[in-house]
N, C-alpha and C positions, 0 to 999 in steps of 0.2 A: 577334477571331474567328480561330481557327486553321484552316488549310486542310490537306487531306490530300495535296496535290500536292507535287511536288519544288520546291525553292527556285528562284525565277525568276532567270535569269542575264541579265535584261533583253535577251533574245533577240528581236529583231524580224525578221519575215520580209519579204523583198523581194517584189516583184510576181511574179517568176519562180518563187520558192519557193511562193507561195500557189497559183499556177496548177498547178504540178507536184503539190502535195499534193492539191489538189482533184481533179485527174485521177486520181491514184493511188487516192483513196478511191472514186471512181466505178468505176474499172476493177477494182481488186483488193480493195477493202474497207479498213476502218479498221485491220486488223491489219498492213497493209503499211507503216504509218507508224511511224517511230521514236518512242518515248514523249516525248522532249524536243521533237521537231518537232511532235508532236500537241498538246503543251501550248501551244506558241506559236501553232499554228493555231487552237486553241480560243479563245485570247485574242483573236485576230484576228476570229473569228466573233462573239464577244460584243461587241467594239467596233463591228463592222458593224451588229449588231442595235441597239445603243444609238444609233448614228447615224441609223438608219432610223426610230427611234421619235420623232424630232423633239424630244427632251428629255423626253418623257413616260416615266414608269416603266411598263414592260410587265411585268405579273405573270409570274413564272417558274414559279409553282406555285400550286395551290389553297390557300386558307386554311381552307376548310370542307369538308364532305362533299359528295358529288354531288347529294344531294337539297336542299341549302341554296342552290343557285344560282337 
């Protein structure tokens, strides 16, 4: 599966960067973050979500229509 994102440079954010980006998003919005840093932050958030799920697969989107639930 191909992604439409930029190639990952194995860039991991440290705790300070995560806090800074989180504060910047809250204060100024997502447009205030450089795209490469936003990619790394998005990967961090996905990893956090996966860790919170306790190993269960959390559905990311619907598979059927709204009336099929």
